[in-house]
N, C-alpha and C positions, 0 to 999 in steps of 0.2 A: 215362288219357286224360280222366277227369272232373274232375281237379283243375286249375282254371283260374288259379291263382296262380302268379306268377313264370314266365309262359308264355315268356319271352324264352330261357329256358335250354335249351328244347326244340328251338330253331332250330339250335344247335350239334351236335346229335345226327343231322341230316339229311344223309345222303349227298350229295343233289343239291346242298343249299345249300352244303356244304362244297367241292364240286367248282366251284360256280359262284363262291365266293370265290376260289378258286385260279386260275381262269381269268381274273377280274378283275385279280388280282394280277399274273399273267403278261402279260396284255395292257396294262397300265398302267405297266410297268417299262420304263425304258431299258435294262436289262441284256439283254432278250430281243428277237428279232425275232419278233413274235408270229405272223406267218403261217406261220412254220415249225414252231410248237410245236402249233397248233390247225388242224385242217382244217374246211371247212364242215360236213362229215358230222359231226364230233365235236361241234361246236356244236349242230347240229340234234339229236344224240342226246341231249346234255344238256337241250335244251329239253324234249324228250319226258318225260326223267326227271324234271324239276322239276315237270310237270303231273301225272305218274303218282304220284309219291311224296306230292304233296299230296292227291291223290284218296283215297290209302289212309290218310292221317293222319286225314281227318275222315269218319267214318262217316255214312252216310245218316240214322240215327237220331237224330243229334246235335241238341241244342236249337239254336235260332236264335242265342242269346247265345254258345253254344260256337262255332259256325261264324263267327260275326262276329269273335270274338276271335283265332281261329286264322288266319283269312283275312287280317285286317288285318295281323297280323305278319308272315305269309308274304310277302304282296304287298308290305309295307314293305321287307323284307330284299332282296328282288329290286329294288324301286325304288331303294333306296340303292346297291347295286351297278351300276345303270344310270347313276345321277347321277355316280358315280366315272368310269365309262367315257367318258360324256359331256362331263365336264369335261376330261379327258385328250385326248380327240379335238379339243377346240376349242383347246388349247394347240398341237396339233403339225399341224393339218390344213394349214396355209400352207405348211410345209417338208416334210410326208410325206403327200402325198395318197393313196397306195395304203394306207398303214396307217389312214388316216382312213375310207376306203372299207370297210376290213375291220372297223373298229369299228361303222360304221353297220350292217353285216350283223349283228353280235352284238346291237346295240340293237334291230333289227327283230325278231330271234327272241324276245328276252326280253320285249318288248311283245306279242308274239302269245301268250306264257305268261300274262301278267297278263289279257289279254282272254279267254283260254280259262277261267282260274280264275274270272273274274268272272261269265261266261257259265253256269258249272256249277249255280250256285245262284240260285234267284229271289229274291235280295236285291240291293239297291242299294248297292255298294261305291264309287260314282263321286263320293262327298264326299271320298274320300282323295286327297291332293295327286298331282297328275299328274306323271310323270317329266319331268326338265328336257330331254330330247331330244323328248318330245311338245309341251311347251310351246313350245320354240324352232322346232319345225316349223311350229306354227300362226303364230308371228310372222312366219316367213319368208314363208309362201304367201300371208298376208293383208296384208302390209305395204303394198304398192301400192295395194290396193283401199281400204284405210282412210285412205290418204293422198288419194286421189281422192274418196272419199265425205265427208271432213273439207271438202276445198275446195268441193264442191258443196252441202253444208249451209250453209256460211257465204254462199255466193253466193245461196241459194235462200230462206233464213228472213229475216224482216223485222224482228222485234223484237231488241233488243240483248240482252234477258234469256233469250229462247229461243236466241239464238245461243251465249250463255255456257253454257247447259245443253247444248246439242249438243257444244261443246267438252269438257265434262265427261264426257259419254256415250263421246266418241271416245278420250280419255285413259284412262278406266277400262276400256274393253273391247278395246282395241289391243294391250295389255300391253307390259311391257319386259322385257329379258333378267333371268334370276334371279328372276322373279316367281314365287311360290308359290301356285297355284291348284289347285282342284280339276278332276277332268275334267268335272263338270257345269258349272262356270263356263266350261270351254273351249266346250262345247256351246252355252252361253247366248250368248257371245260371237259365235260363228258364226251363230247364229240372228238375233241383233240386227244384225250386218252385212248378212245377206243381206235383211232385212226393210227396212232404212234404204235400200238400193240400190234395191230393188222400190219403195219409196215414193216416192223421187225421181224414178225413170222415169215412174211413173203419175201422181203428182200435183204434180210439181215447178213446174208453171205455174199451181197452183190459188191463188187470192187468200188463201184459209184454209189454206195449207200449215202455218203454225206450229202451228194447232190439231190438225191431222192428225198432225204430228210427235210432240206432247204425247199425243195418243190411242195413238200407237204405245208410248210409254213405259209408259202406263198398262196397256195389252195385255200387254206384256212384263214387267210388275211390276218396273220399274226401282227397286229397294229401295235408294237411295243417298241420303244426307244432302242433297246439293245438290239433287235432285229433290223431296225432301219440303220443303225449304225454300222452293224455287220455287212449289210448289203452295200453301203457306201464305201467301207474299206476294202471289200472284196473287189469291187468293180475298179476302185482306184489302184489297187495293187495290181491287176491284171493290165490295167492301160499302161501303168509304168513300166511293165516288162515288153510292151510293144515297141518295136523300133521303126515302124513306119505308120503312116495315115491309114493305109489299107489294113494293117494289122490292128490297129485301134478300132477300126470300123468293124472288122471281124470279130473283135473282142465284145462289143456292144451288142452285135445282132442277135447272139443267143439269148442275152438276158431279155430283150424285147420278144423274142419268140416264147420263153419261158413264162413271161407275164401274160402273153396273148394266149397261150394254150392252157394256163392254170384255170380250171373250172371254178364257177362260183361256189362259196361254201354252201353245204346243205343246211337249209333253215335260214330264217330271217333274222339271226343273232350274230353277234361278233365279240371280238376280245374286249373292246372298251366298254366301260360303264361311263355313261354319256354325262360327264362334267360340262359346265359352260365352256371351258377351254378347250375340250376334246371336240366339241360341236363345231368348232372353227376349222378343224382339220379337213383337207380334202380326202376323198375316198382312197383306200389303200392303194390300189393298183394305179391310180392316177398319181398319187404322190411318188411312187417308185418310177413310173414312165416318166414324170416331170424330171426327176433325178438324172435319168438316162438322157433324156432331152438336152438338159444343160450340159452334160459331158460330151454329147455329140456337137453341140455347137462349139464348145471349147476345142474339141478335136478339128473341126474344119476351120476354125480360125488360127490354129497353130501352124 
């Protein structure tokens, strides 16, 4: 167990994963009528076996690195099988509703297995890609609310640049089919949608609604290139309209204050899906503060 090289090979020696692969093959093949091969009880038994065999594979005394390596690959195998089931269900659901419902049952049980495995250890595996079925369910349940929120933002915001920013937020967070995102990102999108709906209801008629919307993005650490560019352009424009050193410093001071007062996001998730390139970026508020510091240095030197 202590050899962590070539871990993929051990997956094929696990009885539960072999049974899972067979279940998926049988249930995504036109040769079989899947509901006559497997019963709900058999699927539930396999779900329990998947969790129990995983628990036996990773001893409690294992190192954190060891647990992460095994868990990521184990969950990844289950997720890949789920994606096959989901893609097959999407192809046949219009002409075979009963089979589609059966496949949804399988997907629900496998998602429960992934959730139980992630809950077993006090580690965050939520930066792993979410199963396609989970992403699709998010898109389905939030589509109407995103549409209504998009329309409300465009009707409520005043300045064109802030409206363009809002359009970017909606496009980025409502997602499209086949988008690969982490479970953390799904949670971020849900919280962002909830907070925008709440903001519109509470402050929609406020004359400074544009500023309140920007403050929301600061609070939720909307770490996206369009927002960083908006931040730079806005500060640059305000500085260009200042006629003295004192006015320039007065222009920067409120932005420092807004960053300082913005509370941390709720939950340990963020906008980014952590690619190697993104891992090299500084924290969101540090980046914006560094931008203000550079402006402040230039102002003092002018």
